[in-house]
N, C-alpha and C positions, 0 to 999 in steps of 0.2 A: 590940479590935475597934471600939469607939466612936471611937478615935483615927483608925483607917483610914477610917471613914465620914466623919469630919470633914474629913480630907484631901480626899476626893473631892468633898465639898460645896464646899470652898474652891477647889479646882482648876476646878470647872465651874459656879460659882455663876451665871454669866451665860448658861449654856446652857439654853434653855427646854425642851430635850428631856428633861431630868432632872426628873421630877415630885417626887421626894423619896427620901430614904434612911431606912429604918427598921431598927433594930437589935433582933434577938431572939437569945436564947440557944437552944440546941438543943431545949429542952423547952417554950418559951413562944411558939411561933408562934400568932398570933391566928387566930381562926376567921373569916377574911375572904377566903377564896379568893385567897391570895397568887398574883400573876401572875408574879413574877420573884424569883429567889433567888440570892444570891452566898454560897457556903459558904466561909468563910475559915478560916485557922489558928486553932484554939482555944487552942493553946499556942505561944508564941513560940519560934522557933529561935534558939539561942545558938551562939556559936562552937564550943563543945564538943559540940554535939548535931547529929548527922547525920540526914538525912531518914529513913533506914531505922531509926535508933534511936527516932525518934518514932512509928514506924508502929504499935507496940503500943498506945500511948495514943490515937492518932488513930482506930483501928478502932472503938472504942466510940462515939466522938464522931460519926463519920460514920454509923454505924448509927442513932444517936439522931436526927440531922438527917434522915436518910432516912425514918424512921418518922413524924416530925413532918410532913414534906412529904407523905407518903402520906396522912396523916390530914386535913391542913388546907388544902393548896394546891389551886388550880384544876388540873384535869387537863391543861390545856395550859400549865402553868407552864414557864418556861424557867429552867434551872438552870446556873449557872457554878460549878464547883468550883475553888477556889484553893489549898486546903490541900495541902501536899506530903506524900507523893508524889501529885500531882494526878491523874495518869492512873489509878493504882490506886484512889484514893479515889472517882473518878468511876464506876469499874466496880462498886465496892462499893455506892455509892449507888444505882446502876441496879438492882442485885439486890435491894435492900431497899425500893425504891419502884417496884414492878413496874407500877403503873398509869400512871406517867409515860412518855410515848412516848420511845423510844430517842433520837430526833433532838432531843429537848428537854433532854438532859443533855450538857453539854460541860465541858471543863476548860481552864484558862488556859495557853496557850503564846504568847499575844500579848506577854508580857513579854520572852521571848527574841527574838521577832520584832522588837520595838522596839529591843532591844539590838543586834541585827544591823544595823538601819538606822542606828543611832547610830554604830557602829564604821565602817561603810562611808562615812558622810558626812564623817568627819574624817581618814581614813587611806587609804592604798593597801595593800590586803591581797591575799594569795593564799590560796586555800583549803587548800593543802598546807603552809602555814606555821602561825603561832600563832593564826590567826583563830578556828578552831573551838574550840580549848581556851580562848581568852579568853572566848568567850561561855559555854562550859560551866561555867567556874569563876567567872563574874562574881558570882553570888549568894554563893558562899563568900567571895569577896574582900570583899564588902560586909559580911557578917556578921563577918568578922575585924576590920574597921576599926570598925564601929559596935557590935559585940557584940550586935547584934540584926539581924533580917531587914530587907529593903528595903521597908518599908511604903509609902513614897511612890510609888516606881516601880511597885509591885505594884497599888496602888489605882488609879493612872492607867491602867495596862494593862487592869485589869478593866473600867474604864469604857469604854475603847476597844473591848474585846471585845463588850460589850453593845451599844454603838452600832453597830458593824459588823454584828452579828447582826440587830438589830431594825430599824435604819434603812437598812441596805444600804451598799454601797461603790460607788465609781465604776466604770462599765463597763470591762472589760479589766484590772481590778486584782484582786489576790488577797490574802488574809490567812491567818494561821496560826491554827488552832483545834484543840484536842484533841477529837476526835469518834470515834464508833463506826465502826470500819472495815467496809467492805462487800467487802473483798478487793482493792480497787484497789491497784496498784503492788506486788502480791504481799505486802501487809501482811495477816497472818492475819485472817480475818473474825471479828468479835466482840470484838476488843480495842480499847481506847481508844488512839488514836494521833494525833500531830500531823500534820495534812494541810493542804495549801493548799486553801482554800475560797473560794467567792464567795457572799456572803450578802445576803439581802434578806428578812428575817423567817424564811425557811427557808434553811438553808445547803445547799450542794451541793459535792461534791468536784470540784476541777478535774481534768479528764481529759486524756490525750494528752501528758503531759510526759515528756521523756526523763530517766531516772534512771540515772546511771552507777554503777559499783561503788564508787567512792570515796564517793559520796553515801550509799550504803546502809550503809557502815561507820561 
């Protein structure tokens, strides 16, 4: 965790928007009305460990983090959940930190968003080809090569997510965020889902997009 924080500091050391990064374990949040929290993997994923296999261990970790946030954080704290499975963990955290507003709990899907942009920029792809599977299995491919998860790209994407959320994005552009569904695009209300959002301190779901059957599958 400290290594990931160091990566973010080194990547963005010249960016004055980053006031500082402070590392706490799940039980040692300071009593300082924490305003922002990034909940990361407490156990590294290795090549032989799948996300669903790590879920049992993560459950207690997420509950502990949620309890610490409920006790110590400012009530308008903004939370980004990174630990996989991120959407499930974000929903668990929401349930165990009920005083935190629903719109203030998000999870990281900016990593795949950035991977999509990277693939598009260097190749000509069609959606009905290997494009989707390449993005879906990118994390597994990195774990296979490194024997560890992708700390660098994850840390950078987490920073991007926070900046998009707090500082806003250019007008007419969208970003991907894991947020609580309001029923838009027939996504069941109340689940954490990756949706296109436009953000400027408060995110909102982009409306009116045409979603075909292929995209839904």
